[in-house]
C-alpha positions, 0 to 999 in steps of 0.5 A: 533486512529479516529481522522481525522474521525473529518474532515468534508470533510474526514468523508464524504469520509470515508464513500462513499469509504467504501461502494464503497470498499465492492462492489470493493472486493466483485467483485475481489473475484468473478472475480478470482473465475469465471476465475478459476472455471467457464471459465478455468478447474482449471487453476492458471495460467490463474488467475495470467495472469488475475492479471497481465492484471490488475495490469501491466497498474499502471507500464507502466502509471506512466508519466501520472498518476502522472502528472494527480494527481499533476496537476488536481483537484484530486476531479474531476479525481476521479468523472471520474475514479470512473464513468468509473468502475461503467460502466466497472462492469455493462458490464462484469456483464451483460455478466455473467448474460446472459451467454455470458462471455468467458476468453479473456471478462475476460482479456479485462476487467481486462486490462481495469480496470488496465488502469482505475484504474492506475489514480484512485489509484494516485489521490485517495492516494493523494487525502487524503492530499486534505481533512485533514492537514498534522498533521493528514495525516498519520492516515487518511492513516491508516484509509484510510487502515483500511476502505479498510480492513474492506471491505475486511473482508465483501466482499469475504465473502458476494461475496462467498454466493452470487455466490452460490445463485444467480450468478456470473454476479450479484454480478458484477452488485451489486458492480456497484451500490456500487460506487454510494455511493463514487460518492455521496460522492465525490459531497458532499465534499468541498477540500482545495486544490489550484493547485501551479500556474505555474511561467514559462513555463509548463513542459513537462511530460518527465521533470515532471516525471524525477523531480519525479525518482530524487527526489526519486533516492536521498532519499535513505530511499524511494528507500529501501521502494520501493525495499521492497513493490516491492518483496512483492507485486510482490511474497507475495501479489498474494492472489487470486492465494494463496487463490484460489489453496489452497481452491481447495488443501483442496477440498473446494468451492467458500463459503470457498475460500471467508471465507479465504479472509475475515480471511486474512481481520480480521489480515489486519484491525487490523494491519491498525488500529494499525498503526492508534493509532502511532504518525508517520510511521516509517521505523523501522515498515516496515522492521519488518513487512516485516520479519513476512510476511516471518516468516508467510508464511513459517508456513502457507505453512506447515499448515496440515488442512483448519482451521489451515492455515485459522488462520495464514492468520490473522497473515499474513494479520496482517503483511502485512497490517502492512508493507503496511500502515506504507510504504504508511504512510511514502511515504505520509508524508515525500514526498515534496508536490510538487512532492507527486503524483508523488511519489506516482504514482511511489510508486503505480506503483512498489508495483502493476507494481510488480504483472505482474511479479510475479502473472504468476510465482507464478501461474505456480509455483502452477500448477507445484509444488502444492498450498503450492509452492506459500507460500513458494515463499512469504516466499522467497521475504519477508526474502529478502526484510528483509535483504534488510531493515536491510543491510541499517540499519546496513550501511547507519544508521549504527545500532549498539547494544551496552551494556551499564549500564547493559542493551542493547542499540540500536543507529544509526547515526543522520544526516549524514555528517551534522555535527550538534549539537549533541544535534539535533541528535534525530529525528523522522522518518517522521519530515517533512522539516520544523522540521528539520531545513533544506531548502527544495531544489529545486524539480528535482535538489536535494532532502532533505537528508533522516532522520534518523530511528527513536527518538534513539539518539546517545551514547556519545563518551568518553569525550564528554558532554552529547547529552540531546537535551533539556538541551543544545539545548532549541530549540530542543523540540520545533522542534520535531513534537508531 
Protein backbone atom coordinates (compact mmCIF):
# COMPACT_ATOMS: atom_id res chain seq x y z
CA UNK A 1 0.00 0.00 0.00
CA UNK A 2 2.81 2.45 0.83
CA UNK A 3 5.51 1.15 -1.53
CA UNK A 4 6.08 4.52 -3.24
CA UNK A 5 7.26 6.01 0.08
CA UNK A 6 10.48 3.99 -0.31
CA UNK A 7 11.51 6.60 -2.92
CA UNK A 8 13.31 9.52 -1.21
CA UNK A 9 11.98 12.29 -3.46
CA UNK A 10 8.40 11.09 -3.23
CA UNK A 11 8.65 10.66 0.56
CA UNK A 12 9.77 14.29 0.97
CA UNK A 13 7.01 15.50 -1.34
CA UNK A 14 4.36 13.43 0.46
CA UNK A 15 5.16 14.93 3.88
CA UNK A 16 5.36 18.52 2.65
CA UNK A 17 2.17 18.21 0.61
CA UNK A 18 0.29 16.68 3.54
CA UNK A 19 1.01 19.70 5.78
CA UNK A 20 0.06 22.13 3.02
CA UNK A 21 -3.10 20.18 2.18
CA UNK A 22 -4.30 20.43 5.79
CA UNK A 23 -3.94 24.21 5.60
CA UNK A 24 -5.68 24.30 2.22
CA UNK A 25 -8.68 22.38 3.57
CA UNK A 26 -8.85 24.72 6.57
CA UNK A 27 -8.94 27.65 4.14
CA UNK A 28 -11.52 26.09 1.80
CA UNK A 29 -13.86 25.33 4.71
CA UNK A 30 -13.48 28.82 6.15
CA UNK A 31 -13.88 30.54 2.80
CA UNK A 32 -17.30 29.04 2.10
CA UNK A 33 -18.51 29.52 5.67
CA UNK A 34 -17.51 33.21 5.51
CA UNK A 35 -19.45 33.66 2.26
CA UNK A 36 -22.52 31.84 3.57
CA UNK A 37 -22.78 33.29 7.09
CA UNK A 38 -20.54 36.36 7.52
CA UNK A 39 -20.81 38.23 4.22
CA UNK A 40 -24.30 37.08 3.13
CA UNK A 41 -27.48 35.96 4.86
CA UNK A 42 -27.18 32.20 4.18
CA UNK A 43 -27.02 32.77 0.41
CA UNK A 44 -26.13 29.38 -1.11
CA UNK A 45 -26.02 30.92 -4.61
CA UNK A 46 -23.16 33.17 -3.44
CA UNK A 47 -21.24 30.06 -2.36
CA UNK A 48 -21.88 28.57 -5.79
CA UNK A 49 -20.64 31.76 -7.47
CA UNK A 50 -17.46 31.66 -5.39
CA UNK A 51 -16.84 28.08 -6.46
CA UNK A 52 -17.50 28.98 -10.11
CA UNK A 53 -14.93 31.77 -9.97
CA UNK A 54 -12.43 29.50 -8.25
CA UNK A 55 -12.70 26.57 -10.64
CA UNK A 56 -13.59 28.35 -13.89
CA UNK A 57 -9.96 29.18 -14.80
CA UNK A 58 -9.19 25.44 -14.89
CA UNK A 59 -11.25 25.26 -18.08
CA UNK A 60 -10.20 28.55 -19.67
CA UNK A 61 -6.45 28.13 -19.17
CA UNK A 62 -6.12 24.58 -20.54
CA UNK A 63 -4.06 25.73 -23.58
CA UNK A 64 -1.44 27.17 -21.25
CA UNK A 65 -1.41 25.03 -18.11
CA UNK A 66 -0.86 21.76 -19.97
CA UNK A 67 1.87 23.22 -22.16
CA UNK A 68 3.63 24.66 -19.09
CA UNK A 69 3.53 21.26 -17.37
CA UNK A 70 5.01 19.53 -20.44
CA UNK A 71 7.60 22.16 -21.39
CA UNK A 72 9.06 23.51 -18.13
CA UNK A 73 10.66 22.06 -15.02
CA UNK A 74 7.62 21.17 -12.93
CA UNK A 75 9.47 21.63 -9.66
CA UNK A 76 10.22 25.26 -10.52
CA UNK A 77 6.66 25.83 -11.71
CA UNK A 78 5.38 24.55 -8.37
CA UNK A 79 7.77 26.77 -6.43
CA UNK A 80 6.24 29.79 -8.20
CA UNK A 81 2.59 28.71 -7.86
CA UNK A 82 2.89 27.66 -4.21
CA UNK A 83 4.52 30.99 -3.34
CA UNK A 84 1.68 32.90 -5.04
CA UNK A 85 -0.93 30.83 -3.20
CA UNK A 86 0.79 31.64 0.08
CA UNK A 87 0.68 35.39 -0.65
CA UNK A 88 -3.03 35.19 -1.55
CA UNK A 89 -3.81 33.46 1.76
CA UNK A 90 -1.92 36.13 3.72
CA UNK A 91 -3.69 38.91 1.80
CA UNK A 92 -7.28 37.77 2.37
CA UNK A 93 -6.50 36.74 5.94
CA UNK A 94 -5.31 40.25 6.70
CA UNK A 95 -8.50 41.79 5.29
CA UNK A 96 -10.65 39.48 7.41
CA UNK A 97 -8.65 40.07 10.60
CA UNK A 98 -9.11 43.83 10.28
CA UNK A 99 -12.79 43.51 9.35
CA UNK A 100 -12.30 45.10 5.94
CA UNK A 101 -13.42 42.15 3.78
CA UNK A 102 -16.49 42.43 1.58
CA UNK A 103 -18.12 39.89 -0.68
CA UNK A 104 -16.38 41.24 -3.78
CA UNK A 105 -13.03 40.67 -2.05
CA UNK A 106 -13.94 36.99 -1.69
CA UNK A 107 -14.95 36.83 -5.34
CA UNK A 108 -11.66 38.40 -6.42
CA UNK A 109 -9.70 36.07 -4.14
CA UNK A 110 -11.52 33.02 -5.54
CA UNK A 111 -10.76 34.10 -9.11
CA UNK A 112 -7.07 34.73 -8.39
CA UNK A 113 -6.89 31.40 -6.54
CA UNK A 114 -8.40 29.67 -9.56
CA UNK A 115 -5.92 31.22 -12.00
CA UNK A 116 -2.90 30.13 -9.96
CA UNK A 117 -4.38 26.70 -9.26
CA UNK A 118 -4.95 26.12 -13.00
CA UNK A 119 -1.17 25.94 -13.40
CA UNK A 120 -0.43 24.45 -9.98
CA UNK A 121 -2.86 21.53 -10.22
CA UNK A 122 -1.74 20.32 -13.65
CA UNK A 123 1.97 20.53 -12.80
CA UNK A 124 1.40 18.95 -9.38
CA UNK A 125 -0.44 15.99 -10.89
CA UNK A 126 2.22 15.45 -13.58
CA UNK A 127 5.05 16.02 -11.06
CA UNK A 128 4.36 12.62 -9.50
CA UNK A 129 5.73 10.92 -12.63
CA UNK A 130 9.03 12.81 -12.09
CA UNK A 131 9.39 11.36 -8.58
CA UNK A 132 8.69 7.64 -9.09
CA UNK A 133 9.09 5.05 -11.81
CA UNK A 134 6.23 4.06 -14.06
CA UNK A 135 5.77 0.78 -12.16
CA UNK A 136 4.98 2.76 -8.99
CA UNK A 137 3.04 5.59 -10.60
CA UNK A 138 -0.44 4.20 -9.95
CA UNK A 139 0.42 3.65 -6.29
CA UNK A 140 1.93 7.15 -5.96
CA UNK A 141 -1.20 8.72 -7.47
CA UNK A 142 -3.36 6.82 -4.98
CA UNK A 143 -1.15 7.90 -2.06
CA UNK A 144 -1.42 11.50 -3.26
CA UNK A 145 -5.17 11.12 -3.00
CA UNK A 146 -4.74 9.58 0.46
CA UNK A 147 -2.69 12.60 1.52
CA UNK A 148 -5.35 14.94 0.14
CA UNK A 149 -8.12 13.12 1.97
CA UNK A 150 -6.14 12.75 5.20
CA UNK A 151 -5.89 16.53 5.14
CA UNK A 152 -9.63 16.75 4.52
CA UNK A 153 -10.16 14.59 7.60
CA UNK A 154 -8.17 17.02 9.76
CA UNK A 155 -8.46 20.45 8.13
CA UNK A 156 -12.22 21.17 8.15
CA UNK A 157 -12.65 20.04 11.76
CA UNK A 158 -9.73 22.23 12.87
CA UNK A 159 -11.13 25.12 10.82
CA UNK A 160 -14.51 24.83 12.52
CA UNK A 161 -12.86 25.13 15.94
CA UNK A 162 -10.53 27.97 14.88
CA UNK A 163 -13.37 30.01 13.35
CA UNK A 164 -15.13 29.94 16.73
CA UNK A 165 -11.98 30.53 18.80
CA UNK A 166 -9.78 33.00 16.88
CA UNK A 167 -11.90 34.08 13.91
CA UNK A 168 -11.94 33.25 10.20
CA UNK A 169 -9.12 35.64 9.21
CA UNK A 170 -6.50 33.80 11.26
CA UNK A 171 -7.37 30.52 9.52
CA UNK A 172 -6.22 32.04 6.21
CA UNK A 173 -3.02 33.29 7.81
CA UNK A 174 -2.30 29.86 9.33
CA UNK A 175 -2.81 28.34 5.89
CA UNK A 176 -0.29 30.82 4.49
CA UNK A 177 2.29 29.55 6.97
CA UNK A 178 1.56 25.92 5.99
CA UNK A 179 2.81 26.60 2.45
CA UNK A 180 6.33 26.81 3.86
CA UNK A 181 6.26 23.02 4.30
CA UNK A 182 5.65 22.23 0.64
CA UNK A 183 8.02 24.96 -0.56
CA UNK A 184 10.73 23.51 1.68
CA UNK A 185 10.03 20.02 0.32
CA UNK A 186 10.36 21.27 -3.27
CA UNK A 187 13.74 22.81 -2.44
CA UNK A 188 14.97 19.47 -1.05
CA UNK A 189 13.77 17.36 -3.98
CA UNK A 190 16.09 16.42 -6.84
CA UNK A 191 13.99 15.21 -9.76
CA UNK A 192 15.08 12.88 -12.54
CA UNK A 193 12.94 14.45 -15.26
CA UNK A 194 14.68 15.59 -18.42
CA UNK A 195 12.67 17.84 -20.71
CA UNK A 196 12.58 16.20 -24.15
CA UNK A 197 14.81 17.96 -26.67
CA UNK A 198 13.04 19.44 -29.66
CA UNK A 199 14.12 17.92 -32.97
CA UNK A 200 12.53 20.67 -35.04
CA UNK A 201 10.95 24.11 -34.79
CA UNK A 202 9.05 24.69 -31.58
CA UNK A 203 5.32 24.01 -31.87
CA UNK A 204 2.91 26.80 -31.12
CA UNK A 205 0.51 26.72 -28.22
CA UNK A 206 -2.43 25.91 -30.51
CA UNK A 207 -0.57 23.04 -32.18
CA UNK A 208 0.40 21.56 -28.83
CA UNK A 209 -3.15 21.84 -27.52
CA UNK A 210 -4.61 20.26 -30.65
CA UNK A 211 -2.17 17.35 -30.33
CA UNK A 212 -3.55 16.69 -26.85
CA UNK A 213 -7.13 16.87 -28.14
CA UNK A 214 -6.36 14.51 -31.03
CA UNK A 215 -4.76 12.03 -28.67
CA UNK A 216 -7.78 12.01 -26.35
CA UNK A 217 -10.26 11.92 -29.22
CA UNK A 218 -8.82 8.63 -30.46
CA UNK A 219 -8.74 7.12 -26.96
CA UNK A 220 -12.41 6.27 -26.46
CA UNK A 221 -11.71 4.95 -22.98
CA UNK A 222 -10.39 8.40 -21.98
CA UNK A 223 -13.43 10.08 -23.53
CA UNK A 224 -15.69 7.95 -21.32
CA UNK A 225 -13.58 8.84 -18.27
CA UNK A 226 -13.87 12.54 -19.14
CA UNK A 227 -17.67 12.37 -19.49
CA UNK A 228 -17.94 10.62 -16.11
CA UNK A 229 -15.69 13.08 -14.25
CA UNK A 230 -17.48 16.05 -15.85
CA UNK A 231 -20.89 14.93 -14.62
CA UNK A 232 -19.56 14.10 -11.15
CA UNK A 233 -17.46 17.28 -10.92
CA UNK A 234 -20.33 19.51 -12.01
CA UNK A 235 -23.17 18.07 -9.96
CA UNK A 236 -21.87 15.64 -7.30
CA UNK A 237 -18.79 17.37 -5.88
CA UNK A 238 -20.32 20.64 -4.68
CA UNK A 239 -19.48 19.75 -1.07
CA UNK A 240 -19.37 23.36 0.22
CA UNK A 241 -22.91 23.96 -1.01
CA UNK A 242 -24.20 20.54 0.12
CA UNK A 243 -22.52 20.46 3.53
CA UNK A 244 -23.11 24.09 4.49
CA UNK A 245 -26.79 24.07 3.49
CA UNK A 246 -27.42 20.70 5.12
CA UNK A 247 -25.74 21.93 8.32
CA UNK A 248 -28.11 24.92 8.32
CA UNK A 249 -31.02 22.57 7.46
CA UNK A 250 -30.36 20.65 10.67
CA UNK A 251 -29.82 23.86 12.68
CA UNK A 252 -26.08 23.35 13.17
CA UNK A 253 -23.18 25.83 13.32
CA UNK A 254 -19.64 26.20 11.97
CA UNK A 255 -18.23 23.41 14.14
CA UNK A 256 -20.71 20.85 12.85
CA UNK A 257 -20.23 22.08 9.27
CA UNK A 258 -16.50 21.38 9.61
CA UNK A 259 -17.33 18.02 11.19
CA UNK A 260 -19.37 17.00 8.13
CA UNK A 261 -16.38 17.65 5.88
CA UNK A 262 -14.15 15.57 8.14
CA UNK A 263 -16.65 12.70 8.24
CA UNK A 264 -16.78 12.76 4.44
CA UNK A 265 -12.99 12.52 4.49
CA UNK A 266 -13.09 9.27 6.49
CA UNK A 267 -14.66 7.56 3.50
CA UNK A 268 -12.45 9.46 1.04
CA UNK A 269 -9.28 8.36 2.81
CA UNK A 270 -10.49 4.76 2.90
CA UNK A 271 -11.21 4.85 -0.83
CA UNK A 272 -7.77 6.26 -1.62
CA UNK A 273 -5.95 3.66 0.50
CA UNK A 274 -7.93 0.80 -1.02
CA UNK A 275 -7.04 2.14 -4.47
CA UNK A 276 -3.36 2.19 -3.45
CA UNK A 277 -3.54 -1.55 -2.74
CA UNK A 278 -4.68 -2.36 -6.27
CA UNK A 279 -1.89 -3.19 -8.73
CA UNK A 280 -3.45 -1.15 -11.52
CA UNK A 281 -6.24 1.35 -12.17
CA UNK A 282 -9.16 -0.33 -13.94
CA UNK A 283 -11.99 1.19 -15.93
CA UNK A 284 -14.61 -1.09 -14.41
CA UNK A 285 -13.78 0.25 -10.93
CA UNK A 286 -14.47 3.80 -12.16
CA UNK A 287 -17.85 2.78 -13.58
CA UNK A 288 -18.93 0.79 -10.51
CA UNK A 289 -17.83 3.60 -8.17
CA UNK A 290 -19.79 6.28 -10.03
CA UNK A 291 -22.90 4.10 -9.78
CA UNK A 292 -22.24 3.91 -6.03
CA UNK A 293 -22.11 7.72 -5.84
CA UNK A 294 -25.61 7.88 -7.33
CA UNK A 295 -27.10 5.31 -4.97
CA UNK A 296 -25.50 6.79 -1.83
CA UNK A 297 -26.48 10.37 -2.79
CA UNK A 298 -30.09 9.24 -3.13
CA UNK A 299 -30.07 7.54 0.28
CA UNK A 300 -28.32 10.50 1.95
CA UNK A 301 -31.02 12.86 0.67
CA UNK A 302 -33.61 10.88 2.62
CA UNK A 303 -31.81 10.83 5.99
CA UNK A 304 -33.98 12.36 8.73
CA UNK A 305 -31.32 13.46 11.25
CA UNK A 306 -27.92 15.14 11.27
CA UNK A 307 -26.09 12.01 12.44
CA UNK A 308 -27.72 9.62 9.97
CA UNK A 309 -26.87 12.06 7.18
CA UNK A 310 -23.30 12.29 8.49
CA UNK A 311 -23.01 8.50 8.49
CA UNK A 312 -23.98 8.36 4.80
CA UNK A 313 -21.23 10.84 3.98
CA UNK A 314 -18.66 8.16 4.86
CA UNK A 315 -19.97 5.99 2.01
CA UNK A 316 -20.29 8.99 -0.31
CA UNK A 317 -16.66 9.89 0.34
CA UNK A 318 -15.59 6.27 -0.25
CA UNK A 319 -17.36 6.11 -3.63
CA UNK A 320 -16.16 9.51 -4.86
CA UNK A 321 -12.56 8.94 -3.76
CA UNK A 322 -12.47 5.50 -5.38
CA UNK A 323 -13.80 6.91 -8.64
CA UNK A 324 -11.49 9.94 -8.76
CA UNK A 325 -8.33 8.13 -7.62
CA UNK A 326 -8.83 5.31 -10.11
CA UNK A 327 -9.71 7.69 -12.96
CA UNK A 328 -6.63 9.83 -12.23
CA UNK A 329 -4.39 6.77 -12.07
CA UNK A 330 -5.88 5.42 -15.29
CA UNK A 331 -5.24 8.67 -17.15
CA UNK A 332 -1.67 9.01 -15.88
CA UNK A 333 -0.57 5.41 -16.42
CA UNK A 334 -2.06 5.02 -19.90
CA UNK A 335 -1.29 8.44 -21.40
CA UNK A 336 1.75 8.82 -23.65
CA UNK A 337 4.47 10.57 -21.56
CA UNK A 338 5.02 13.08 -24.39
CA UNK A 339 1.49 14.48 -23.92
CA UNK A 340 0.84 13.51 -20.30
CA UNK A 341 0.79 17.11 -19.08
CA UNK A 342 -1.70 18.17 -21.75
CA UNK A 343 -3.92 15.15 -21.16
CA UNK A 344 -3.89 15.83 -17.41
CA UNK A 345 -4.67 19.49 -18.08
CA UNK A 346 -7.73 18.41 -20.08
CA UNK A 347 -8.70 15.95 -17.35
CA UNK A 348 -8.43 18.57 -14.58
CA UNK A 349 -10.18 21.18 -16.72
CA UNK A 350 -13.12 18.86 -17.29
CA UNK A 351 -13.23 17.77 -13.64
CA UNK A 352 -12.90 21.25 -12.15
CA UNK A 353 -14.34 23.14 -15.12
CA UNK A 354 -17.70 21.52 -14.55
CA UNK A 355 -17.99 23.38 -11.25
CA UNK A 356 -18.72 26.81 -12.82
CA UNK A 357 -21.68 25.16 -14.54
CA UNK A 358 -22.93 22.96 -11.73
CA UNK A 359 -22.19 24.95 -8.57
CA UNK A 360 -24.39 27.99 -9.32
CA UNK A 361 -27.22 25.69 -10.47
CA UNK A 362 -26.91 23.52 -7.36
CA UNK A 363 -26.75 26.63 -5.16
CA UNK A 364 -29.84 28.08 -6.83
CA UNK A 365 -31.64 24.76 -6.39
CA UNK A 366 -30.76 24.76 -2.69
CA UNK A 367 -32.26 28.24 -2.33
CA UNK A 368 -35.41 27.41 -4.29
CA UNK A 369 -36.05 23.75 -3.46
CA UNK A 370 -34.19 23.18 -0.20
CA UNK A 371 -30.86 21.69 0.80
CA UNK A 372 -31.84 18.09 0.00
CA UNK A 373 -32.29 18.93 -3.67
CA UNK A 374 -28.49 19.15 -3.98
CA UNK A 375 -28.24 15.45 -3.19
CA UNK A 376 -31.03 14.47 -5.59
CA UNK A 377 -29.17 16.34 -8.35
CA UNK A 378 -25.98 14.49 -7.40
CA UNK A 379 -27.79 11.15 -7.62
CA UNK A 380 -29.27 11.89 -11.04
CA UNK A 381 -25.92 13.04 -12.51
CA UNK A 382 -23.99 10.07 -11.13
CA UNK A 383 -26.50 7.50 -12.33
CA UNK A 384 -26.38 9.12 -15.78
CA UNK A 385 -22.57 8.81 -15.72
CA UNK A 386 -22.93 5.15 -14.72
CA UNK A 387 -25.23 4.64 -17.70
CA UNK A 388 -22.65 6.18 -20.04
CA UNK A 389 -19.94 3.85 -18.71
CA UNK A 390 -22.10 0.75 -18.99
CA UNK A 391 -23.19 1.70 -22.51
CA UNK A 392 -19.50 1.90 -23.51
CA UNK A 393 -18.76 -1.51 -21.97
CA UNK A 394 -21.75 -3.14 -23.68
CA UNK A 395 -21.22 -1.59 -27.12
CA UNK A 396 -17.55 -0.92 -27.75
CA UNK A 397 -16.20 -3.59 -25.41
CA UNK A 398 -19.14 -5.95 -26.07
CA UNK A 399 -19.38 -6.88 -22.40
CA UNK A 400 -21.48 -10.03 -22.09
CA UNK A 401 -22.68 -12.29 -19.30
CA UNK A 402 -22.68 -16.02 -20.07
CA UNK A 403 -23.68 -19.04 -18.05
CA UNK A 404 -21.11 -21.80 -18.66
CA UNK A 405 -20.32 -24.88 -16.61
CA UNK A 406 -22.91 -24.03 -13.98
CA UNK A 407 -21.56 -20.55 -13.26
CA UNK A 408 -21.75 -17.07 -14.74
CA UNK A 409 -18.82 -15.70 -16.70
CA UNK A 410 -18.16 -12.15 -17.88
CA UNK A 411 -16.45 -11.71 -21.26
CA UNK A 412 -15.51 -8.88 -23.59
CA UNK A 413 -13.73 -8.43 -26.89
CA UNK A 414 -9.96 -8.26 -26.99
CA UNK A 415 -8.06 -5.79 -29.10
CA UNK A 416 -10.71 -4.77 -31.64
CA UNK A 417 -9.90 -5.07 -35.32
CA UNK A 418 -6.37 -6.40 -34.92
CA UNK A 419 -7.01 -10.08 -35.57
CA UNK A 420 -4.44 -11.18 -32.98
CA UNK A 421 -3.85 -14.68 -31.66
CA UNK A 422 -6.57 -15.40 -29.12
CA UNK A 423 -3.88 -16.46 -26.71
CA UNK A 424 -2.91 -12.79 -26.46
CA UNK A 425 -6.33 -11.37 -25.75
CA UNK A 426 -5.97 -11.27 -21.95
CA UNK A 427 -4.54 -7.88 -21.06
CA UNK A 428 -4.77 -5.56 -18.10
CA UNK A 429 -6.60 -2.28 -18.37
CA UNK A 430 -3.51 -0.16 -17.80
CA UNK A 431 -0.97 -2.19 -19.72
CA UNK A 432 1.46 0.16 -21.46
CA UNK A 433 1.87 0.18 -25.22
CA UNK A 434 5.15 -1.75 -25.06
CA UNK A 435 3.53 -4.54 -23.03
CA UNK A 436 0.73 -4.87 -25.55
CA UNK A 437 3.28 -5.39 -28.32
CA UNK A 438 2.30 -2.27 -30.27
CA UNK A 439 4.38 0.61 -31.44
CA UNK A 440 3.05 4.04 -30.41
CA UNK A 441 1.82 6.24 -33.21
CA UNK A 442 3.23 9.76 -33.56
CA UNK A 443 1.54 12.11 -31.11
CA UNK A 444 -0.94 14.37 -32.80
CA UNK A 445 -1.58 12.01 -35.73
CA UNK A 446 -2.91 8.79 -34.28
CA UNK A 447 -3.10 7.60 -30.72
CA UNK A 448 -2.61 4.01 -29.59
CA UNK A 449 -5.78 1.97 -29.53
CA UNK A 450 -7.45 1.86 -26.19
CA UNK A 451 -6.90 -1.27 -24.14
CA UNK A 452 -9.69 -3.56 -22.94
CA UNK A 453 -11.36 -3.63 -19.61
CA UNK A 454 -9.59 -6.18 -17.50
CA UNK A 455 -7.91 -9.58 -17.27
CA UNK A 456 -11.04 -11.38 -18.53
CA UNK A 457 -10.39 -13.77 -21.43
CA UNK A 458 -12.77 -14.26 -24.32
CA UNK A 459 -14.95 -17.34 -24.50
CA UNK A 460 -13.76 -19.54 -27.34
CA UNK A 461 -16.00 -20.18 -30.29
CA UNK A 462 -17.13 -23.77 -30.86
CA UNK A 463 -14.37 -25.85 -32.33
CA UNK A 464 -11.56 -23.42 -31.55
CA UNK A 465 -8.53 -24.21 -29.47
CA UNK A 466 -8.50 -23.21 -25.82
CA UNK A 467 -7.45 -19.58 -25.35
CA UNK A 468 -4.83 -20.24 -22.74
CA UNK A 469 -2.27 -17.45 -23.09
CA UNK A 470 0.50 -19.22 -21.26
CA UNK A 471 0.09 -22.52 -23.15
CA UNK A 472 -0.28 -21.21 -26.70
CA UNK A 473 2.02 -18.21 -26.47
CA UNK A 474 5.05 -18.72 -24.21
CA UNK A 475 5.81 -15.01 -24.27
CA UNK A 476 2.33 -13.92 -23.25
CA UNK A 477 3.02 -13.96 -19.54
CA UNK A 478 6.14 -11.88 -20.05
CA UNK A 479 4.09 -9.21 -21.74
CA UNK A 480 1.67 -8.89 -18.83
CA UNK A 481 2.48 -6.24 -16.25
CA UNK A 482 3.06 -7.43 -12.71
